[in-house]
Every structure is written in structure tokens, then in C-alpha cells.
C-alpha positions in Angstrom: 44.8 52.1 134.8 47.6 50.5 136.8 47.6 46.8 137.4 50.1 46.0 140.0 51.1 42.4 140.7 52.6 41.8 144.1 53.1 38.1 143.8 52.0 35.0 141.9 51.7 31.4 143.2 50.5 28.3 141.4 50.2 24.7 142.3 49.1 21.6 140.4 46.8 18.9 141.6 45.3 21.9 143.1 47.2 24.3 140.9 47.5 27.3 143.2 48.2 30.7 141.9 49.0 33.7 144.1 49.0 37.0 142.4 48.4 40.6 143.3 47.2 42.9 140.6 46.3 46.4 139.5 49.5 47.9 140.7 51.9 44.9 140.2 55.2 44.2 142.0 58.5 43.3 140.5 59.9 39.9 139.9 61.9 38.1 142.6 63.3 34.7 141.7 60.4 32.6 140.6 60.4 29.2 142.3 59.4 26.3 140.2 58.6 22.8 141.3 56.7 19.8 139.9 54.3 17.2 141.1 52.5 14.4 139.3 48.8 15.0 138.7 46.9 12.0 137.5 44.7 14.3 135.4 47.6 16.3 134.0 48.6 16.4 130.3 52.3 17.2 130.7 53.5 18.1 127.3 54.1 20.7 126.0 52.7 22.7 128.8 54.5 24.3 131.7 54.4 22.0 134.8 54.7 23.3 138.3 53.1 22.5 141.6 53.7 26.0 142.9 54.9 29.3 141.5 55.4 32.6 143.2 56.4 35.7 141.3 57.0 39.3 142.4 58.9 42.2 140.8 61.0 43.5 143.7 64.4 42.9 142.0 63.5 44.6 138.7 64.5 48.2 137.7 61.8 50.5 136.5 61.1 50.1 132.8 59.2 48.1 130.2 57.9 44.8 131.4 58.8 42.8 128.3 57.4 39.6 126.8 60.6 37.9 127.6 60.4 38.8 131.3 56.8 37.7 131.4 57.8 34.4 130.0 60.5 34.0 132.6 58.0 34.8 135.3 55.0 32.8 134.2 56.1 30.2 131.6 54.7 29.9 128.1 53.0 33.3 127.6 51.2 34.5 124.4 49.7 37.8 123.7 51.8 39.9 126.1 52.0 43.6 125.0 55.2 45.3 126.0 54.0 48.8 125.2 51.3 48.7 127.9 53.2 46.9 130.7 55.8 48.5 133.0 58.0 47.5 136.0 57.2 50.4 138.3 58.5 50.7 141.9 58.2 47.0 142.7 55.0 46.5 140.8 53.8 45.5 137.3 51.7 48.4 136.0 49.3 48.0 133.1 48.0 51.0 131.0 44.7 50.9 129.3 44.5 53.1 126.2 41.9 55.7 125.5 39.2 55.2 122.8 40.0 51.5 122.6 38.5 48.2 123.9 39.6 44.7 124.5 43.0 43.7 123.2 43.3 46.9 121.2 43.5 48.9 124.4 44.7 46.5 127.1 46.5 43.2 127.6 45.0 39.8 126.8 47.7 37.3 127.6 47.3 33.5 128.0 49.7 31.3 130.0 49.8 27.7 128.8 49.9 25.6 132.0 49.7 21.9 132.5 46.2 20.5 132.3 44.9 20.1 135.8 41.6 19.3 137.5 41.8 22.1 140.1 43.6 25.4 140.5 43.6 28.3 142.9 45.1 31.7 142.7 45.4 35.0 144.6 46.2 38.4 143.3 45.9 42.0 144.6 44.5 44.8 142.4 44.7 48.6 142.8 43.4 51.3 140.5 45.4 54.5 140.0 44.2 57.6 141.8 43.1 59.2 138.5 41.8 56.1 136.8 38.6 56.7 134.8 36.1 53.9 135.6 34.2 54.3 132.3 31.6 51.5 132.0 33.9 48.7 133.2 36.1 45.9 132.0 38.0 42.7 132.8 40.8 42.8 135.2 43.6 40.5 136.5 44.0 36.8 136.3 41.5 34.0 135.6 41.3 30.5 134.1 40.4 28.9 130.8 38.8 25.4 131.1 38.8 23.2 128.0 38.3 25.4 124.9 38.2 28.4 127.2 34.9 30.0 126.2 34.7 33.8 126.1 33.8 36.8 124.0 30.1 36.0 123.6 30.8 32.4 122.7 28.9 30.5 125.4 29.8 27.2 126.9 26.6 25.6 125.8 28.3 23.0 123.6 29.9 21.5 126.8 33.5 22.0 125.5 34.8 24.7 127.7 34.4 27.6 130.2 36.3 30.4 131.9 36.5 32.3 135.1 37.4 36.0 135.1 36.7 39.2 137.2 35.2 42.4 136.1 34.9 45.9 137.5 31.6 47.6 136.6 30.2 51.0 136.8 26.4 50.8 137.5 25.1 54.4 137.5 28.0 55.5 139.7 28.3 52.5 141.9 31.6 50.8 141.1 32.1 47.2 142.1 33.7 43.9 141.1 31.6 41.0 139.9 32.3 37.5 138.6 32.3 36.8 134.9 31.9 33.1 134.2 31.3 31.0 131.1 30.1 27.4 131.6 27.7 24.8 130.2 24.6 26.1 131.9 25.1 29.9 131.6 21.8 31.6 131.0 22.9 34.0 128.2 25.7 34.1 125.6 27.8 36.4 127.8 29.5 35.7 131.1 27.3 35.1 134.1 27.7 37.2 137.3 25.3 35.1 139.3 23.8 38.4 140.7 26.9 38.8 142.9 29.1 41.9 143.6 31.8 43.2 145.8 31.0 45.1 147.8 27.3 44.3 148.1 26.6 48.0 148.6 28.7 51.1 148.0 31.8 51.2 145.7 35.4 50.1 145.4 37.9 53.0 145.6 40.9 54.2 143.6 44.2 53.8 145.3 43.1 50.9 147.4 44.5 47.3 147.2 41.9 44.5 146.8 43.0 40.9 147.5 41.3 38.4 145.1 41.2 34.7 145.7 39.9 32.3 143.0 39.4 28.5 143.0 38.2 26.3 140.1 37.6 22.6 140.0 36.6 20.5 137.0 33.4 18.6 136.9 33.1 15.0 135.8 31.1 13.9 132.8 27.7 15.7 132.9 27.7 16.1 136.6 27.5 19.4 138.4 30.4 18.4 140.7 32.8 21.1 139.6 33.3 24.2 141.7 33.9 27.9 141.4 34.9 30.3 144.2 35.8 34.0 144.4 36.7 35.8 147.6 37.7 39.5 147.8 39.4 40.9 150.9 38.3 37.7 152.7 34.6 38.1 151.8 33.0 35.2 149.8 31.5 36.6 146.6 30.8 33.3 144.9 31.1 29.8 146.2 29.1 27.0 144.5 29.2 23.8 142.5 29.1 24.1 138.7 29.0 22.2 135.5 31.7 23.6 133.4 31.6 21.0 130.6 29.9 17.9 129.5 32.7 16.7 127.2 35.1 14.8 129.4 38.0 15.3 127.0 37.6 19.1 127.6 37.1 19.0 131.3 40.5 20.1 132.5 41.8 23.6 133.2 44.3 24.4 130.5 45.2 28.1 130.7 45.9 30.8 133.2 44.6 34.1 131.8 45.8 37.6 132.3 43.0 39.7 130.8 43.0 43.4 131.7 41.0 45.7 129.3 38.0 47.9 129.0 34.8 46.3 127.6 32.4 45.0 126.4 32.4 45.7 122.7 30.2 48.8 122.4 31.8 52.3 122.3 30.2 53.3 125.6 32.7 51.1 127.4 35.6 53.3 126.1 37.4 56.0 128.0 38.6 59.3 126.7 41.8 59.1 128.7 44.7 56.6 129.0 
């Protein structure tokens, strides 16, 4: 699996992130600026109103933790052995017979607390990529305690927004994967949405993903979640992420790219 980032942009107040993933491009000079957000907790998190990253000025070779920190800020969990600067992209390899962090990359970027963020990224799968059952891919957000991994947001202390690719009896598509206060099961909610609504995504094709998250207030359902792919709205609705106001803000940008699921049928026999 190749994750290729073409660019990354992030803004605070609305923290905007623009990234292009599953065949990632090299890092140009990352531009960093700061604004004052009345909801932001400024220390010790990275503070920027907008950030744009690409990989055009990097030579081919390992995309190191140090380089990732230069590009994105305070990064934890980066795995140098599975990340590569490749022809102006950032390429991620998923290992055979392995799931979650054992086979991919689960990296968290500690950003300044904000009440709204947006991001864009492009994703492309290699021409020989094995879809297997599916997995998480690209960038997303952690709200409050950043619920995930079958730990639902029912306590009102956090949520998360990520994207999955999924193989449903040979139909391959993207769908949302969302943890929040009112999620119906302990695993992420897809709201019955998919892209495309019929047919499959393709190997070797770039897909442009847009995400927007906005915190809710108190126990109100006045937060928001939005996903668009190639300009098509997949999910766009109000949401109650949390009920604990001290946990309402968006605290982390996530880069989660791995197979799974936890059961072995999510695995692939090839890298």
C-alpha cells in the first residue's frame, strides 16, 4: 500500500489541514503562522493558523521521524521503516500478516486545541495493492480523549473522525469511521454512507478527501462533521461529539494508515 501525500494545510479557529494521501508528495518549505483562537489551549501544543506541506524538495529515501516532526510539528508514533520519500510523494507500506500499528503507521500530531478544523488530502493505492478486508487510511482528528479501538464515546469525553477503505464482497469503497457520544455500537459509525455509492474505488487513482469537524457545546448536538471525496458529499450533519465541556475541543491530528479491524481476516499475505 502506498500512501502519497501531495500537500498538507492546517488552520486554527477553523484549523484547516490540506493533505493528499496514499501516494504522498515530498516536503516543500512548510509555512507556519499563528492566530489567536479564543478556544485554544496554547501550551505545549503546536500552534498554527495554516500549514501546507509537500515533499517536492526531498530526495528519495526513508521518511524519518525527524522529517515528519519538521513537517507537521509534535509527532508521536511515526514508523521510519514503513515510510518513504518516493518521487515527490510520501509512501506508506503496510506489512503482510499484521494489523493495526504492527503493520502500518499510527501517528498522532499534537496540535493546539481548537473548536473547528478542516483538512484535505489525496490518497492513491498502488497498482498491485491487495485490498484484503479493509482498514483505516490517511488523516483524521481526535476530539477530547480521542476515542477509538472499540472504546466508544458514550462517556461524553471524546470522539474521533477517520476514513476507512472496505471490501464488501468485492465492492471496494471508502466510508466514514466516527466515534462520538451517540454512536450506536462500540465501534466507529459509518452512518450507512460510502464513496462511491455504487461500484468500487480503483488502484492507481487519486482520491481527494475533505474533512471538517466542529466541536459541540455542552450536551447540545451543535457540533458538525463533514466528509467530501472528489467533491461529492459523503457525510454532512450536526453531531454531539461530547457532553463534557472540558473535553469538547479538537486536540490531535491523526495519521492512521493500517489494515484492520483486529481479526485475522483483515490481514493480507503480501506487503
